[in-house]
BAMI-525223 format. One record per residue: x, y, z of N, C-alpha, C in turn. Coordinates in pm, whole numbers, plus 50000, padded with zeros to 5 digits. Example, Ala and Ser with C-alpha at 12.3 -4.5 7.8 and 13.67 -1.06 7.14 Angstrom:
<recs>
513194943150780512304955050780513204967050780
512854977550708513674989450714512905000350787
</recs>
This chain:
<recs>
655747124147514655487112347435655437100147525
654607090947489654467078747566655127067047495
654627055647522655137043247464654987043847312
656017039947239656047039447093655907053247029
656247064047102656207077447046654827083347030
653807077147084652427082047075652147090847196
651467102147175651107110947286650057103847372
650367102747500649487095547593649117104847708
647977102147768647537109147889647917100648009
648467106948110648777099748235647617101048332
647457090648413646377089948513646937084048642
646347088148752646617081648880645407072948911
645627059948915644577050648956644767048049105
643707049849181643757048049326642957035549359
643657025549408643027012749445642807012849596
641577010449636641247008849779640806994449798
641616986849869641326972749887640166970749983
639246962249943638106959050029638616951650152
637866952550261638276946650390638686932050371
639886928850415640376915150411640786910050275
640896918850174641156914250038642586916349988
643446922750065644806925250018645506912149979
645466902050065646176889550037645636882649912
644326882349897643726875949780644086883549652
644056896749658644416904849541645896902649506
646746902349607648166900149583648426886349523
647706876549571647846862949517647446862449369
646326868949334645896869349194646956876549110
647456887649162648486894949090649706886149064
650136878449164651286869549147651026858849043
649786853849035649436843348939649186848748799
648496860448788647986864848658648506878448613
649256885248697649736898548660648666909148682
648856920748623647946932048644646616930548570
646566922048471645346919748392644906932448318
645876939948269645576952148196645096949048055
644066956248008643676954747868644736961147778
644826956547655645766962547559645476977347544
646526985347552646386999747538646387007247670
646337000147782646447006247914647797001847972
648627011748006649997008748046650277012948190
650917003948262651367006348399652737013048393
652917023648475654217030448482654917028348615
654167029448726654767027948859653637027148961
653967022749083652937022149188653567023449326
652727027749421653147029949558652017025949652
652187015549734651167012249835651357021249958
650257023350031650427030650157650957020850262
651387026150377652057017750477651137007150536
649827009450535648866999850591648406989450488
648886990650364648506981650254646996981550231
646376993150247644946994550221644687001850091
645657009750046645527017849925646807016349844
646637015749712647777015649623647537026149515
648537034549493648477044949390649257039949271
648607039749154649267034649034649267045348926
650447048448878650597057748767650417049948638
649457054148558649087046948436649117056648318
649037050948198649067058948077648217052047971
647437060047896646617054747789646147065947698
645737062347578645047071547488643537069947503
643097059347569641677055947576641267053247720
640787063447793640447061347933639317051347957
638547048047855637497037847873638097024247908
639387022347880640047009747914640117007448064
640047018248142640037016548287638837008148331
637697010148268636497002448306636736987448288
637396983648179637696969348158638626964048266
639636971948299640586967848403639886966848538
639066976748571638376976748700637476964448714
636806960548606635936948648611636706936048649
637956935348615638776923548643639226922748789
639066933848862639526934349001638456938649100
637246941649053636246947649143635766938449254
636136925749253635786917049365636676919649486
637846925749463638796928549572639066943349595
638806951549493639286965349495638206974949448
638166986849511637366998149461638347008249404
638007013949289638927022549215638417036749201
639357045849194639157059449145640267061949044
639997070248947641037073948851640977088948828
642167094948827642277109548816643257112648704
642847120748604643807124748502644867133848562
646077132748511647187141048557647497151048448
647417163748482647767174348386649267175648378
649767175548256651227176648237651597190648195
</recs>
């Protein structure tokens, strides 16, 4: 069960920061947060040691919400998303 007792699918979102964009992306995050659409939930994240990639564990009932989230960050980040089988 996920948030509010609803069955949710977990996903690993893989963020690859475009060259020279880590600082700008971090600054936006500090000012505006993750900018997640309603219904897409952040669970945890892990950056790699070079700060070029960040792995984010996410949860949603509607994977199309990833497209909305990606649009809000695509000036700094390229994304992949992989469903996690439970």
